[in-house]
Structure formats: structure tokens, C-alpha cells
C-alpha positions, 0 to 999 in steps of 0.5 A: 439228077433231080428234076426241077419242079416248075411249081416252085421258085428258089426263094422260099425263106420268106414265103407264107401261106396266102391264107394269112395275107392281109387286105391290100397286100401285093404278093408274088406266088412262090409255091403251089403245094398239092397234088397234080389236080390241084396244081392243074386247077391253079394253072388253069386260073393263072395262079402260078409261081412268079405271078403277082397278085393283090389281095382285095378282100380277106376277112378271115371267113369265107373265100378271099378276093384277089386281083390277078392282072385285071381279073378278080378271082375268089379263092376258097380257104382250102386253096389259100392254105396251099398257095405260098407267097412272098411280099412284092 
């Protein structure tokens, strides 16, 4: 029997990489793609599937500023490409 991966959710059809998100969008994290260390880093920062985030600044260059609960987090471009989201 295949084990369920806690880093994925069922609805992946409308998912897209966080790196392509626009400013002022509200999104839900659907999947974290990467190795165990990367996933652990995301978990430590509160970036887990099902979590709602708001894009505050994503200029296309440099890191992206997101709002998670009442906290602002800067996420680098490499991480953004491996975090998948869907519209809220």
C-alpha cells in the first residue's frame, strides 16, 4: 500500500509554482517539491500544504515577500520554484 505523502494535497490540477505568483494574490500551498532537508526547512518556516499565504512583493528579481499569518517571510527564488500553490 502506498503511503500518503503529508507534503502533498489532493488538488494539484490548478497548482502552479509560487515563483509565478503576482503581488497581492492570496494562495494556498498545495505541494512542496524537494528533498527531505528542503521540506524540513519549509516546515520550520510554517510553509506547509493547506497553509494560506499572501504575496506582498514579487518583483521577479530577488526574493519574494509573503505574509504567513501575521508574519512576513522573504523566500528566495530557488525555494519559490519548488513550492506549488493554488488560488484561494
